[in-house]
Every structure is written in structure tokens, then in C-alpha cells.
C-alpha positions in Angstrom: -34.9 192.7 139.4 -31.6 193.0 141.1 -30.3 196.6 141.5 -27.1 197.6 139.6 -25.5 200.9 139.4 -22.9 201.4 136.7 -19.9 203.8 137.7 -21.5 206.5 135.7 -25.1 206.1 137.1 -23.6 206.3 140.7 -21.7 209.2 140.1 -24.6 211.0 138.6 -26.9 210.0 141.4 -24.4 211.1 144.2 -24.2 214.4 142.5 -27.8 214.7 142.5 -28.1 213.9 146.1 -25.3 216.1 147.1 -26.5 218.9 145.2 -30.0 218.8 146.5 -28.8 217.9 150.2 -30.5 214.6 150.3 -28.4 213.8 153.4 -29.5 212.9 156.9 -29.0 216.8 157.8 -30.6 218.1 154.8 -33.7 215.9 155.5 -34.0 216.7 159.1 -33.6 220.4 158.5 -36.3 220.3 155.7 -38.7 218.4 158.1 -38.0 220.0 161.2 -38.2 218.2 164.6 -41.8 217.3 164.7 -42.1 216.1 161.3 -39.1 214.1 161.5 -40.1 212.6 164.9 -43.3 211.7 163.4 -41.7 210.1 160.3 -39.6 208.0 162.8 -43.0 206.7 164.3 -44.3 206.0 160.7 -46.6 208.9 160.7 -46.1 210.3 157.1 -48.5 213.2 156.7 -46.5 215.6 158.7 -43.5 215.1 156.6 -45.7 215.3 153.3 -46.8 218.7 154.5 -43.1 219.8 155.5 -42.0 219.0 151.9 -44.5 220.9 150.1 -42.1 223.8 149.3 -39.0 221.7 149.4 -38.0 221.9 146.0 -35.9 219.2 144.8 -35.1 217.9 148.1 -38.7 217.7 148.9 -39.3 215.7 145.7 -36.7 213.1 146.8 -38.0 213.0 150.2 -41.5 212.2 148.9 -40.4 209.8 146.4 -37.7 208.0 148.3 -38.9 208.0 151.9 -42.6 208.6 151.8 -43.7 206.2 149.2 -45.2 208.9 147.1 -45.9 209.1 143.1 -44.2 212.2 141.7 -44.4 213.6 138.1 -41.9 212.9 135.5 -40.7 216.6 135.2 -40.0 216.9 138.9 -38.2 213.6 139.2 -36.1 214.3 136.2 -35.2 217.6 137.8 -34.5 216.0 141.0 -32.2 213.2 139.9 -30.4 215.4 137.1 -27.9 214.2 135.5 -29.4 210.8 135.9 -32.5 210.3 134.0 -35.7 208.5 135.5 -35.5 205.9 132.8 -31.7 205.2 133.9 -32.6 205.0 137.5 -35.5 202.7 136.5 -33.0 200.5 134.4 -30.8 200.4 137.5 -33.7 199.1 139.6 -34.3 202.2 141.8 -37.5 203.3 140.2 -40.6 202.1 138.7 -43.0 203.8 136.1 -46.6 204.3 137.5 -49.6 206.2 136.3 -48.9 209.8 137.1 -45.1 209.5 137.1 -42.4 207.5 138.9 -42.5 205.6 142.3 -39.5 204.1 144.2 -38.8 200.5 143.6 -36.3 200.3 146.5 -35.6 202.0 149.7 -32.8 204.5 149.0 -32.2 206.9 152.2 -29.5 208.8 153.8 -27.7 207.2 156.7 -25.1 208.9 159.2 -23.1 208.2 162.3 -23.5 210.9 164.9 -20.1 212.5 163.6 -18.9 212.8 160.3 -20.5 212.7 156.7 -23.1 210.1 155.9 -23.9 207.6 153.2 -26.8 206.4 151.2 -28.2 202.9 151.8 -30.3 200.8 149.3 -32.5 198.2 150.6 -36.0 196.5 149.8 -39.1 198.5 150.4 -41.0 197.5 153.8 -43.8 196.5 151.5 -41.9 193.6 150.3 -41.0 192.2 153.8 -42.9 188.9 153.1 -40.4 187.9 150.5 -38.1 185.2 151.3 -34.8 187.2 150.0 -36.2 190.4 151.3 -33.0 192.6 152.2 -33.8 195.0 155.3 -32.5 198.3 155.6 -30.9 200.0 158.5 -32.9 198.5 161.2 -32.5 198.0 165.0 -30.0 195.2 164.7 -27.8 197.1 162.2 -27.9 200.1 164.5 -27.3 197.7 167.8 -24.3 196.2 166.1 -22.8 199.5 164.8 -22.9 201.1 168.0 -21.3 198.3 169.9 -18.5 197.9 167.3 -15.1 198.7 168.5 -13.7 201.5 166.1 -10.1 201.1 166.8 -8.2 201.2 163.5 -7.3 197.9 161.9 -5.8 196.6 158.7 -8.4 194.1 157.7 -12.1 193.6 158.6 -14.7 191.1 157.4 -18.3 191.9 157.5 -20.0 188.3 157.5 -23.6 188.5 156.1 -23.4 192.1 155.0 -27.1 192.2 154.0 -27.4 195.9 152.4 -24.0 196.7 153.7 -24.3 198.9 156.8 -21.5 197.4 158.9 -19.0 197.4 156.1 -19.9 201.3 155.4 -18.7 201.8 159.0 -15.8 199.6 158.6 -14.5 201.6 155.6 -13.7 204.5 158.2 -11.3 202.5 160.4 -10.1 199.4 158.5 -7.7 199.6 155.7 -9.4 196.8 153.7 -12.9 195.6 154.0 -14.3 192.2 152.7 -18.2 191.6 152.8 -20.0 188.2 152.2 -23.6 187.1 151.8 -25.2 183.9 150.9 -28.3 185.8 149.2 -27.6 187.2 145.6 -30.0 190.1 146.2 -28.3 191.2 149.3 -25.0 191.3 147.5 -26.6 193.2 144.6 -28.0 195.7 147.0 -24.6 196.0 149.0 -22.8 196.4 145.7 -25.0 199.3 144.6 -24.7 200.8 148.2 -20.9 200.7 147.8 -21.0 202.1 144.2 -23.2 205.0 145.3 -20.9 205.8 148.1 -17.8 205.5 145.8 -16.4 202.9 148.2 -13.9 199.9 147.3 -15.4 196.9 149.4 -14.5 193.4 148.4 -17.8 191.2 148.0 -17.7 187.4 148.1 -20.8 185.1 147.6 -21.4 182.2 149.7 -22.6 180.7 153.1 -21.1 181.5 156.5 -17.2 181.4 156.3 -16.8 179.4 153.1 -16.2 182.6 150.9 -13.0 183.4 153.1 -11.7 179.9 153.6 -8.0 180.1 154.6 -8.1 183.7 155.3 -7.7 185.8 158.4 -8.7 189.2 159.7 -7.8 191.7 162.1 -11.7 192.2 162.9 -14.7 190.4 162.0 -18.1 191.9 162.4 -21.3 189.9 161.9 -25.2 190.4 162.2 -26.1 186.6 161.2 -29.4 185.1 160.9 -29.7 184.6 164.6 -33.3 183.9 165.1 -33.9 180.5 167.0 -36.6 178.4 165.8 -37.3 175.0 163.7 -34.8 174.2 160.9 -36.3 176.2 158.3 -35.8 179.3 156.2 -38.7 181.6 155.9 -36.5 184.7 155.4 -32.9 184.5 154.5 -31.9 187.6 156.6 -33.1 186.1 159.9 -33.3 182.2 159.5 -30.2 180.1 159.4 -31.7 176.9 158.3 -30.6 175.1 161.5 -32.7 174.3 164.5 -32.4 176.4 167.7 -29.1 178.4 168.3 -27.0 175.4 166.5 -26.1 178.0 163.7 -24.7 180.5 166.1 -22.8 177.7 168.1 -21.1 176.6 165.0 -20.1 180.1 164.0 -18.6 181.0 167.4 -16.7 177.8 167.2 -15.3 178.6 163.7 -14.7 182.4 163.9 -11.5 182.4 166.0 -9.7 180.4 163.2 -10.3 183.2 160.7 -8.8 185.8 163.3 -5.3 187.1 163.1 -3.4 186.8 166.5 -5.1 189.3 168.7 -7.9 189.7 166.3 -11.4 190.6 167.6 -14.9 189.2 166.4 -18.1 190.9 167.3 -21.5 189.5 166.8 -25.1 189.7 167.6 -26.5 186.6 168.6 -29.6 184.7 170.5 -29.5 181.5 172.6 -31.9 179.4 174.1 -32.8 179.0 177.9 -33.5 175.5 178.1 -35.2 174.0 181.0 -32.8 172.3 183.4 -29.7 174.1 181.8 -27.8 177.1 182.7 -27.6 179.4 179.8 -24.2 181.0 180.6 -22.7 177.4 180.6 -24.5 176.6 177.2 -23.1 179.6 175.5 -19.4 179.0 177.1 -19.6 175.4 175.6 -19.4 177.0 172.0 -16.0 178.6 172.8 -13.0 176.9 171.3 -9.7 177.1 173.0 -7.5 180.3 172.7 -10.4 182.7 173.0 -11.1 185.7 175.2 -14.8 186.0 175.1 -17.2 188.7 176.6 -20.9 187.5 176.3 -23.3 190.1 177.3 -27.1 189.4 177.4 -29.3 192.4 176.7 -32.8 191.1 176.6 -34.6 187.8 177.5 -37.9 187.1 175.8 -40.5 184.3 176.6 -41.6 181.9 173.5 -44.7 183.8 172.9 -43.1 187.2 172.7 -40.2 186.0 170.9 -42.3 184.4 168.3 -44.7 187.4 168.1 -41.7 189.8 167.8 -40.2 188.2 164.7 -43.6 187.7 162.9 -44.4 191.4 163.5 -40.9 192.0 162.0 -41.7 190.2 158.9 -44.9 192.5 158.6 -47.2 189.4 158.9 -51.1 189.7 159.9 -50.9 188.0 163.1 -54.7 187.1 162.9 -54.2 185.4 159.6 -54.6 181.9 159.6 -51.1 181.0 158.0 -49.4 183.4 160.5 -51.3 181.5 163.4 -50.3 178.1 161.9 -46.6 179.3 161.7 -46.6 180.7 165.2 -48.2 177.3 166.4 -45.4 175.2 164.8 -42.8 177.5 166.4 -44.3 177.3 169.7 -44.8 173.6 169.5 -41.1 173.3 168.7 -40.0 175.2 171.7 -42.1 173.1 174.0 -40.6 169.9 172.4 -37.2 171.3 173.1 -38.0 172.4 176.7 -37.0 176.2 175.8 -38.2 178.5 178.5 -36.8 181.7 177.0 -34.7 183.2 174.5 -31.6 185.5 175.2 -30.3 188.4 172.9 -27.1 189.9 173.1 -23.6 190.8 172.1 -20.4 188.4 171.8 -17.0 189.6 171.8 -14.2 187.1 170.7 -10.4 187.6 170.6 -7.9 185.3 169.7 -5.3 184.8 172.2 -2.1 182.7 173.2 -2.5 183.5 176.7 -5.1 181.7 179.1 -8.4 182.7 178.0 -10.6 185.1 180.0 -14.3 184.4 179.6 -17.1 186.6 181.1 -20.7 185.9 180.6 -23.1 188.6 182.2 -26.5 190.3 182.0 -26.8 193.9 180.8 -30.6 194.4 180.8 -32.4 197.5 180.3 -31.6 200.6 178.2 -28.2 201.6 177.6 -28.1 205.2 175.7 -24.4 205.3 175.2 -22.7 203.4 172.4 -21.1 200.3 173.6 -18.3 200.3 171.1 -15.9 202.3 173.5 -16.9 199.9 176.3 -15.7 197.1 174.1 -12.4 198.3 173.6 -12.1 199.4 177.3 -13.0 195.9 178.4 -10.3 194.1 176.1 -7.8 196.9 177.5 -8.9 195.9 181.1 -8.6 192.2 180.3 -5.1 192.7 179.2 -4.0 194.8 182.2 -5.5 192.3 184.5 -3.6 189.6 182.8 -0.3 191.6 183.2 -1.2 191.9 187.0 -2.3 188.3 187.2 -1.0 187.6 190.6 -2.2 189.0 193.8 1.2 190.5 194.7 1.2 192.3 191.2 -2.4 193.7 191.7 -1.5 194.8 195.3 1.3 196.6 193.9 -0.7 198.6 191.4 -1.8 202.1 191.5 -5.6 202.5 190.8 -8.0 205.3 190.6 -11.8 205.7 190.5 -12.9 206.5 187.0 -14.1 210.2 186.3 -17.6 210.7 187.4 -18.0 207.4 189.6 -20.4 208.2 192.5 -21.3 206.5 195.8 -25.0 205.9 196.1 -26.7 205.1 199.6 -30.3 204.3 200.2 -32.1 203.7 203.3 -35.8 202.0 204.1 -38.4 203.3 206.2 -39.1 201.4 209.6 -40.6 202.0 212.8 -37.9 204.3 214.1 -37.3 206.3 210.8 -34.9 205.5 208.1 -32.5 202.5 208.4 -29.5 202.3 206.2 -30.0 199.6 203.7 -27.2 199.4 201.1 -24.5 201.3 199.3 -23.1 201.0 195.8 -20.8 202.5 193.3 -21.8 203.3 189.9 -20.7 204.6 186.5 -22.4 207.7 185.0 -21.8 206.5 181.5 -21.6 203.5 179.2 -23.5 200.6 180.5 -23.7 202.5 183.8 -22.3 199.5 185.8 -23.2 199.3 189.4 -21.7 197.2 192.4 -22.9 197.2 195.8 -20.0 197.4 198.5 -19.8 197.4 202.1 -18.2 200.3 204.3 -14.6 199.0 204.2 -15.0 198.6 200.4 -16.3 202.1 200.1 -13.5 203.5 202.2 -11.1 201.5 200.0 -12.5 202.9 196.9 -12.3 206.6 198.4 -8.5 206.1 198.7 -7.9 205.0 195.1 -6.5 208.1 193.9 -3.5 206.8 192.1 -1.1 207.9 194.8 -0.6 204.6 196.8 -0.5 201.1 195.8 -3.4 198.9 196.4 -1.7 196.7 198.8 -0.8 199.9 201.1 -4.4 201.0 201.1 -5.7 197.7 202.1 -3.1 197.6 205.1 -4.3 201.2 206.2 -7.9 200.0 206.1 -7.1 196.9 207.9 -5.3 199.0 210.6 -8.4 201.4 210.7 -11.1 198.7 210.9 -9.1 196.5 213.1 -9.3 193.5 210.6 -6.7 191.0 209.3 -5.2 192.4 206.2 -5.1 188.9 204.7 -8.9 188.9 205.1 -9.2 192.0 203.4 -6.8 190.9 200.9 -9.1 187.7 200.0 -12.2 190.0 199.7 -10.7 192.7 197.8 -8.9 191.4 194.9 -11.7 189.6 193.1 -13.8 192.7 193.7 -11.0 194.9 192.3 -10.7 192.7 189.2 -14.3 193.0 188.7 -14.4 196.8 188.8 -11.4 197.2 186.7 -13.3 195.0 183.8 -16.2 197.2 184.3 -14.1 200.5 184.1 -15.1 201.8 187.5 -11.4 201.6 188.4 -8.7 202.5 186.0 -4.8 202.1 186.1 -3.4 205.3 187.5 
């Protein structure tokens, strides 16, 4: 059954949730830190205990978050003015012995700041279904945290699923369009938007076909990017094309749907093929006229890749059918000479200028949202483009970004500690870190915005008795990289 919320049912449900404080803050306060953390680990008993005296909110938490059966009278009171029968007719509940149970996952969701939303998706118990619609998962959160929130006029959420990225977009885009190929996902997104009282244009169809001939200021996408054989076991993750061919085609096609200066952000996975350089592989997908920042966040070997996505689907890894699927997947990778699978972010910007393309690794944990970093990277590219010649860069005044530190380290030896290296590092964002030698460290110490870079280089050349031209040749490429990574900022 596809969910459907009439305007009246959506209003009634929103009234009930607001009254009972079925929100992220309300649920967290009811559960307390310990039970809330346990629930995040999948441990439900502490949450059950914390909701015993929780009134209507406790009923909703047990019913919609914990998978419990709640009696008719309690559900009727918690959902009023929406009746349990109307909730069942909308596809939200199902009648069972002893009362009512959730038919869908319906939970509050919020950004760190500001009021939140409610999101509908399929229950985890149904993850084995081909058209399963996932909720607010790791990929959704990763893309949301990495999205540039600079206000724009129009935004496309390509492959919206349950609508998470479109929800975020309504706060910084004047008009939001969302597409999906799966009828169930579109129905889930429509119900999510109705429940939150949001006006989002929904369009049905694969990839960019639903918006043929249209352009947008911003495109975000969490597409089916899982590389494997050309099949579709699960619509939310499998493209139906072999390997990373679908991502390559999407990257090639997206810029034509961007307004001049428009930006597309998406998640993706690419193959590391024996005998090939993976950055060159991804670069080859880019059409002309596109600035691109491709950041690899994780690398997995084939066995880990297959196991991760089979666990994500809730499969029994010891079952014969699961083993057969894994075997076919690994056989395909062997035949295609796949050594590893990369995962990360792609940022594309349509430009009429000579394009800037940067492909790099950012492995390890990043605790700060990357969205501000994307906006900063694009601004840095613009600034560097405006200072494209060496003379223009040397005439600019630069300063170290707030908080940048100089790190030095030493190694033990026979005669005690011996200096081994020095680096400058950012304390925030991706925490970029660049090793520097003594002259470079001295140059950066002088970057306070008072003198042009060229004068600082001349002073450094005099102090270290080195030719100025030699220092310029070494300095200019490094400075450009430090600006791109936000360690140096225009004064």
C-alpha cells in the first residue's frame, strides 16, 4: 500500500505531533541521554522503560519508533484529531491483535539549528523489498552535511527517496523540485512534504528525464551509486548499469541542467581498476566548462564493499542465497580487475572560465559539516582565478585563517630528539594539514594582511640568502593550494 496523506489528515497529524512534542527535542528530553544513545545503537529496552510515564508522547515513541503495539484508546488519544482508522487508511498504521502497530517509519528529524520536520519511510523490517524506501540514513546525513546552503532561486533534488534533501532545500531555495523513478519513493516523499506543509514539485521518471530542458541554480543528488553487476536488487542503491557507468553518465549530463554558475553536489562511488589511476578515471567523466572538486572519503576492498551493502540490506550473510549473491558480485569484480571501491563527494559548477578540477583524498573522520567548506572552496577558486597570474598573486595580501597552527615533531635517535618535520594545520572543517619547510613557515608567519605576498617573498629571500625567483617558483603553487584549503585567506 502506498502512503497518502490528504491535506486534512496531514493537518490533523501535524496538530497531534506538535501538541505531544513528538519532535527531536521532545523525544530526546523524554528518553534522556542514556536511553537516547542506546536507541541510536539499536537497543530499545532503555527507551521502553523511559517512556512508561511519557503520556501521549510515550505512546507515539513506542508506536512509531520502537515497533510496539499500542491499545486503541491510547493511540486514538495520541493521534487526535486524526483517528487511528484514518491513519490506517493513509497507510501509516495497521490493525493488529491488541491495538495498532506502525506500518511505516514516521519519525522526527531536525538540523542542528532551527525547527525540524517529520519523515516517512519504510520500516527496516522491509529492507529486503526491491522498492524499499530508506529513511534518514548515513548517506542522507552525509550529503545534507556537505551541501552548500547559500540561498538560491531554484533547486533540484534528483532521486529524492523519502525527501530528506528536499526538506533541507526548502530553507535556502525559492523553489524546490524533486524527482524519483520509484512510485513508492514518490508517494513517501509526497506524504512527507504534506505532513510538513511544504510546497515541493514532484516529478516521476529516471535520472534527468523528468526535467528535460530545464536548468537549476543548485542540484543535489544521492543517486543509486553502489558499483556492481548490471542489475537492480534494490532501487535505492542499484542503478541497473554495470560498475560506475551510471555515475559517469550522470556527471557528464548534470552540467547541462545547471544555470551559469550553478552548482551540483552529489555522492558517488568509483572503481579502482588495476592498472588505472582512479583520479584520471573520474576526471574523464567531466564535460567541458565545469569546475570540479572530487573528494574521496573512503576506500573499501571488494569483500568489504559487498559485505557492507549486504548488511545494509538486512540480509543474513550466512544464507545460501546471500552467499550466492556475494559470489556473483565478487566474480564480477575479479573479471573487471577491480582492486577497490572509492566513495566520496562530487562538486560540479558550470563555468565559462577555464575550468579548475581538483581530485583529492580526505580520508578519516570529519566531525564538522562540509557544507561551509564547499562554499569556501568555490569562493577560493573564484579568488584564485581572479589572481591567475603570478604577478597578481604576488601583489595580493593574504592572512592565515583564524586558528591555524604550526606543528613540529621530532624522532628519537642516539643523540636524543631530532627535528623531523613541520606542518601547518587547520583546527576546523576538514582539518587540512600541509607540511612546510623552514622558509615556508617563516613566510606564513608573515602573512598578516599588511604586506603583499611578493614583498614577503623578497624579505624572505634576503633573510635566507636565496634567489627571489627560486622562492617565487616554490611559493606560488603552495600558496594556491593553501588558499583552496582555507589555511590562507584574502586579507
